N, C-alpha and C positions, 0 to 999 in steps of 0.2 A: 807772803807770797810764797808756793811755792818751788823748791829746787828743778830746775831744769835737768832732767835726766840726761846721760851723757851716752849715746847707742854706738855699737860696731855690730856690723851685719857684714856675715859669714856665709859667701856663697851670690854669686848675681846673677843667677839665673831668672827664669818665668816669674816664680813663685815670689821672689824676693822683688822684682821691678812690679810684678801686678797688685802686688799684697804688701809687703811690708814695707820698703822702702818711700813709698806714697802718703804710707801710714803716718808712720814715723813725720816726712816733712808737714803733715798736715797739723800732727800734735803741737799745741805751742808750748808746751811743756816736753818735748825732746829734739834735742841735739843729735842729728847725725855726724859724726865725728871720721869713723870709717867705713868705707867699703872694701871688701875682699874677694877676690876670689882668683886662682892659681892660674887662670887667664887672664893678663893683663887689660887686654883690652876691654875686657867685658867689666871690669872695677873702674878703669878708666870712661867709659861709657855710663856707669852709674854714677861715679862721682860729678861728672858735668851736669846729669840730669837733677840730681837730689841731695848733690854736695856731699860732705867730707873727705876724705884723702884716699884715694884709690891704691892700695898697698893689694900684695900677693901672698904676703905670711899670716895667716891667722894670729898666731903668738904675739906680734905688734901689740893687738888689741889687748889679749890676755894679760901683757906684762905692764900696761898702762894703767895706771891706778886713779885716771878721773872716770875711765870709763863702768856704768855703772849697770848698764844695760847689753844683752848680744841677740841677736838672732841668728839662728842656723840655721842656713836653707841651702845646705848640701846635699849632695848624693847622701839615701839613707845609709849603706857602710859604715858614716864617719859621724853620722847621729851622737851614739854614745859615746863615744871616744874624745870628741869635741867637746859634749858638754860634760864628764868627767875633768878633764882639764880648765873650762870656764867655770866649772863652779866651784873647784880648790883656788881658783884665782880669785876667788871673791866677786866674782860677777853672777848677775842673775841672767837668768837662760829663758828665752825663749825659744824652743825645737821645733820643729816645721815637722810636721804627722808622715809617717809612723814616729812612736816615738825611737823604737828601733825595729832592726830586723827579726830579733828574734823575744821571747819574754824573757830569759835571762839576763841578755845587754837591758831590757827596759828594768828589770827589778836591781841590779845593780847600779842606774840612773838616780832609780828612788833613793837606794841609801845614803850615795853620797848628797844627794840631793837634804838629805835628815841629818846628814854629817856637818855639814858645813851650815844651814839652816837658810840658805839663799832658794829664792822660787826658782822653782822650772815649773814652766807651763810647757803643753803641749800646742802645737796650730791645729788643734781641734774646733774651727770655728765657726761649726754650726751653732755648738754651744754658744755663741752670739749674735746669731741668726734672728732679729724680730718676728718670723712666723715662724720661727721652730719655738721659740720663747710663748708666743700665744698659742701654739697648740700646747705647750708643758701648762701654761694657766689650765685652760681648757679640763687637761686632764687630771691635774690636781683639784680643778674644784668638782669633779666625778660628774661632769659633761659626756662623756663616753660610759660611762659605768665601768665594769669591770673589764679591762682589757684582757683579751683571751688571746689574741692573734696577731701581730703583725707581718705584715712580708715587703719586703724591701726587693724593687728591681733595679740594678744598676748598668744597662744593658745598650750597648752600642754596634754597629753592623761591623763595617773592619777599621777599627781605629785602635791597633797597635802602637802606643807611642814608640817612639824613635826605635823601632824595632832594631834586634841588635847591639843597641847602644846599652846604657847603664839602665836603662827601665826594665830590661828584658833580660838581663844577667841578672841570678839567683845569687851569687855571691856581693854582689853591689848594691841591689834592693831589697833581698832579701822575700820576693814571692812578685804576685805580677797585678792582675785586678783586686784580687780582695784587698792586699796591702796598699796599693796605691788610690782606688776609687771605693772599695767593699768600708774598708775603716772609718772614712766620713761617715758613710749610712748607720754601719754596726754603731758606732759611737754617739750619732744623734738619736738613733732608737735608745741605748741604754741611758741619755741623758731624761727625755721627757720621759721614759715609763722607770724613773728614781735609781737608776743603776740596778737592776738586780742581778743574783747571782745566778750563774750557768751551773747547769748540773751536767746535760749531755749534751753533747755534739755530734751529727752525723753530716760526713758530707763526700764529692767527688769532685773533682776540677780535672780541666783538660789542655791540653795544647796540642794543635791540631790542624789548623789555620797557619798559624806562621811557623809550624815548625821547619818546613823549608823557606828560609829566609827567602830566597831568591827567585820563590816564584809565587809568594805571598801580594796579594793583586788591591790594592788602596787607590782611592784615588785623591786621600791627603789624610795626612794625621799630628795630631799634637807630638810638638817636639821632634817634629820630621827631621830636624837640624843636627840631631846626635844621632841618626839610624846609622847603620854599620852595618853595610852586606857582604857577601863574599867570604872569605877566611877569618876576617877578623869582627863579625858578626857574633852573637850570641841568644839565643831566645828557650830558653829552660823554666821560663815560669810559666803560670796557668795564665791562658788566657779568656780560659772559663771557668764558672763556679756554682754549682748550687748545693744548696746544704739546709739542714732543720737544727736550730737550737732549741735544748728547753731549760727556762730557768724558773725559779720561783715566783715569777710574774708571767708577761703571757711567754707562748711559745713565738719563735722568731726564727720565719723562714725568706729563703733569696735565693736571686737565680741573677747573675754576674756578668759579665762579657764586655771587652773591649773589643773582641772579634766574634760573630756568630754571621751566617747565612740565612739570618734574616734580615730583611732590609730597612728594619725601625727602631728606631729609639727610644727605651723605655726606663724614665730614671723619675721614679717614683716609691713615695711609701706611704703604706694602708694602715692604719690604726684602727682595729677592731675590737670595738665594745661591746657589752651587750643591751646596753642606752645609745649610742650612737657609734660612726666610724668617721673616719677622717681619712681623704688622702690628700698628700701631701706631693706636688709635682720638686723635684728636687731643684734649692735656689730659688722659687716662684710660691705664689700662693695655695691655699689651702681651703678645701669644699668639705662642709658638716655634713652627714647624711642621716637622718632620722625617722623619728613618726611623732605624729602627734592630729589627737581627737580622729584617729581610725585613717591619717593620710599621710601618705610619705613627703618628708619635707627633704629639702637641700638650700644648705643656708653658705652664701659665701659673706667674705669680711672685706672692709677696705679698714687699714689703719697705718699709722706714720713708719714706713721704713730708712733703713740707714744701712750705708753698706758695714756685712759684717767683718769685714777686716779693719776697719777702721775702728766700730767696735772693742774687737781684740785687743788692737797694739793702745786703745785708749785705757782700756782696762789692764792692760798689761805698766803702762805709764804708773798708772794712777795706784796701781799695787805697790809698786816699789816704793813711792813716795809714802805709802801710809806703812810699807812693810806689812801688809796683809797676803796671807798667803794662804789664803780660802779661796783662790777663784776655780771656778767651777773645770776650769781647763788643764787643773794640776795634775802633774805626774800622778801624785796618789789615787786620782776618781781613773787615768786616764788605763791603769795598769791592767782594770776589769776589761776592757776590751783588748789588750795586749793578749792575755789570757786566754779569750775565747779565739781570736783569731789563730793562734797557738795551735789550740784543740782542732779546731778546721782544718789545718794545715796536716797535721797528726792523723785525722779520720781521712783525709781524703788520701793520701801517702800510705796508710796501713789496709783504706776501705773495709773499716769498720770506726762501729760506735765506739765516742771517748766518752769517759766518766770523768768530770772534774771532780 
């Protein structure tokens, strides 16, 4: 019988309650020992629903020798610092995406992980998505032929999350729609295409609609309870971004927007090969387009699917039990995505192409 893995969750916001906590609770090999949040009411609420002792000081988790695993579900600015402390305290870590606000922070996280020999996975959960893995299988089998171009669209109408709060504060978050939504799309593409090496990046970003926080018009927004208006609010990150990445594999182009004056939501990824192409509806199913016997073909698929967050947590728990540091979400792989995002921001800031 495998040892039950004792877990502490740091940060009891949306991602912890939506993904980490229920997935740990559903895993028979995991035991939630602590739930921690600076806002005590959040920790108590999580404790009542998922178990574990409610605390406000995460160092209690680090100092408990019984704890094997930690999930870091905090704002981006403290991902790196808590990860350093947790790894050095002998804990395995699953840190939510993005790994960090900057490439330098992510590299230091990787360095400490290698020094301590502990597991450090990043919450790039699409690597545990069944549809994504089916696409990866088809690509690996040559069904698409040579993939020359991938297009990513992560666009919403007026949906700047918690405008004025942590999401739109560069010091806290490190960036806007790219580091919040785009990181998932970019990492998914990297994974499916075999983590190609980026060569050049060219991009532009915009802060237009949310620049004057009090004048921002919306009907509802994600994380609305964290919004701050008036003199307390900050919105100094990009609300929309566009660009092109040349790699030693496919060219990757993208358009992303928390907010745009187009009342449509476009969330999909196109993989375009010389034999076939695939459109993946983000978070949903995919369609394969090709030709056969001088005919155009359109193929849909039915397959068993599970919850990708549950898949992620189950793989993390199993990796700790087996001392396996080879999961596809390891910081060692995620560094590539972090490097590209850094180059995208650099290009957009300097208004010129960046060579990696």
